[in-house]
Each structure stands twice: as structure tokens, then as C-alpha cells.
DRENDO-1510 file (C-alpha; in Angstrom, 1 decimal, always signed):
<recs>
REC; n; res; u; v; w
REC; 1; UNK; +57.4; -6.9; -53.9 .
REC; 2; UNK; +54.2; -5.7; -52.3 .
REC; 3; UNK; +50.9; -5.9; -54.3 .
REC; 4; UNK; +49.9; -2.7; -55.9 .
REC; 5; UNK; +46.5; -1.2; -55.1 .
REC; 6; UNK; +45.5; -1.7; -58.7 .
REC; 7; UNK; +46.3; -5.4; -58.5 .
REC; 8; UNK; +44.2; -5.8; -55.3 .
REC; 9; UNK; +41.3; -3.9; -56.9 .
REC; 10; UNK; +41.4; -6.0; -60.0 .
REC; 11; UNK; +41.5; -9.2; -58.0 .
REC; 12; UNK; +38.6; -8.1; -55.8 .
REC; 13; UNK; +36.5; -7.1; -58.9 .
REC; 14; UNK; +37.3; -10.5; -60.6 .
REC; 15; UNK; +36.3; -12.4; -57.4 .
REC; 16; UNK; +33.0; -10.5; -57.2 .
REC; 17; UNK; +32.3; -11.0; -60.9 .
REC; 18; UNK; +32.9; -14.7; -60.6 .
REC; 19; UNK; +30.6; -14.9; -57.6 .
REC; 20; UNK; +27.8; -13.1; -59.5 .
REC; 21; UNK; +28.2; -15.4; -62.5 .
REC; 22; UNK; +28.0; -18.5; -60.3 .
REC; 23; UNK; +24.9; -17.1; -58.6 .
REC; 24; UNK; +23.2; -16.4; -61.9 .
REC; 25; UNK; +23.9; -19.9; -63.1 .
REC; 26; UNK; +22.7; -21.6; -59.9 .
REC; 27; UNK; +19.7; -19.4; -59.3 .
REC; 28; UNK; +17.7; -20.7; -62.3 .
REC; 29; UNK; +15.3; -18.6; -64.4 .
REC; 30; UNK; +11.9; -17.3; -63.9 .
REC; 31; UNK; +10.4; -20.4; -65.4 .
REC; 32; UNK; +12.2; -22.7; -63.0 .
REC; 33; UNK; +11.0; -20.6; -60.0 .
REC; 34; UNK; +7.4; -20.6; -61.4 .
REC; 35; UNK; +7.5; -24.4; -61.7 .
REC; 36; UNK; +8.9; -24.7; -58.2 .
REC; 37; UNK; +6.1; -22.6; -56.7 .
REC; 38; UNK; +3.5; -24.3; -58.8 .
REC; 39; UNK; +4.6; -27.7; -57.5 .
REC; 40; UNK; +4.4; -26.5; -53.9 .
REC; 41; UNK; +0.9; -25.1; -54.5 .
REC; 42; UNK; -0.2; -28.3; -56.2 .
REC; 43; UNK; +1.1; -30.5; -53.4 .
REC; 44; UNK; -0.9; -28.4; -50.9 .
REC; 45; UNK; -4.1; -27.7; -52.8 .
REC; 46; UNK; -4.8; -31.0; -54.5 .
REC; 47; UNK; -5.3; -33.1; -51.3 .
REC; 48; UNK; -7.6; -30.3; -49.9 .
REC; 49; UNK; -9.7; -30.2; -53.1 .
REC; 50; UNK; -9.9; -34.0; -53.3 .
REC; 51; UNK; -11.0; -34.2; -49.7 .
REC; 52; UNK; -13.7; -31.7; -50.3 .
REC; 53; UNK; -15.1; -33.5; -53.4 .
REC; 54; UNK; -14.9; -36.9; -51.7 .
REC; 55; UNK; -16.5; -35.6; -48.5 .
REC; 56; UNK; -19.3; -33.9; -50.4 .
REC; 57; UNK; -20.0; -37.1; -52.3 .
REC; 58; UNK; -20.1; -39.1; -49.0 .
REC; 59; UNK; -22.3; -36.5; -47.4 .
REC; 60; UNK; -24.7; -36.6; -50.3 .
REC; 61; UNK; -25.2; -40.3; -49.8 .
REC; 62; UNK; -26.9; -39.7; -46.5 .
REC; 63; UNK; -30.4; -38.2; -46.0 .
REC; 64; UNK; -30.5; -34.7; -44.6 .
REC; 65; UNK; -28.0; -31.9; -44.4 .
REC; 66; UNK; -24.6; -33.0; -43.2 .
REC; 67; UNK; -21.1; -31.7; -43.7 .
REC; 68; UNK; -19.3; -34.1; -41.4 .
REC; 69; UNK; -17.4; -35.9; -44.1 .
REC; 70; UNK; -16.7; -32.8; -46.0 .
REC; 71; UNK; -15.1; -30.9; -43.1 .
REC; 72; UNK; -13.3; -34.0; -41.9 .
REC; 73; UNK; -11.7; -34.7; -45.3 .
REC; 74; UNK; -10.8; -31.1; -45.9 .
REC; 75; UNK; -8.9; -31.0; -42.6 .
REC; 76; UNK; -7.3; -34.3; -43.5 .
REC; 77; UNK; -6.4; -32.8; -46.9 .
REC; 78; UNK; -4.7; -29.8; -45.2 .
REC; 79; UNK; -2.7; -32.1; -43.0 .
REC; 80; UNK; -1.7; -34.3; -45.9 .
REC; 81; UNK; -0.8; -31.3; -48.1 .
REC; 82; UNK; +1.3; -29.8; -45.3 .
REC; 83; UNK; +3.2; -33.0; -44.9 .
REC; 84; UNK; +3.7; -33.2; -48.7 .
REC; 85; UNK; +5.1; -29.7; -48.8 .
REC; 86; UNK; +7.4; -30.3; -45.8 .
REC; 87; UNK; +8.8; -33.5; -47.4 .
REC; 88; UNK; +9.2; -31.8; -50.8 .
REC; 89; UNK; +11.2; -28.9; -49.2 .
REC; 90; UNK; +13.3; -31.3; -47.2 .
REC; 91; UNK; +14.2; -33.3; -50.3 .
REC; 92; UNK; +15.0; -30.2; -52.4 .
REC; 93; UNK; +17.0; -28.0; -50.0 .
</recs>
């Protein structure tokens, strides 16, 4: 006996509905996505801000106007933050 068009249609609709349900369960909610993006932002921004504060403190210890430490530690913070984000994405994908 050959499958009827109604049976094929019902099977296709059930398959797609199951797929949508699985996608909704696995996707996570808005809160989970917000936490994920916030974690990425924190991993990138915190080393940059820490480098800026420490660099400013070190530059303030020397006489005259200098931004050597500030700029150097900001660049180092960007590199460290980028590596943090890269490693986080590799672990969670």
C-alpha cells in the first residue's frame, strides 16, 4: 500500500514541529543570551580598563607629562581581552 498524501503531509508537519521544539529548548532564553554577551564584554573590557588604571597610576609616579605606561598597558589589555574572548568562544562552541 502506498502512503497517502495526507500521511506524508502529517509526517512532514510533525517532523518540522519537533525540529522547532528542539530548537526552542536548545536556544535558551533572552536572559541566557544577555548573560553570554555580558560575559564576552566583560572578558574584553576589564583587562583594557585595568591596564588604563594601572598605566595612569604608573605614569603619575613620574615627574612631567607621560602616557607611556598608560598606552602600553591599554594595548596589552586589548590583546589579553581578545585572547580571553577567543578562548571563551573556543570552549563554548
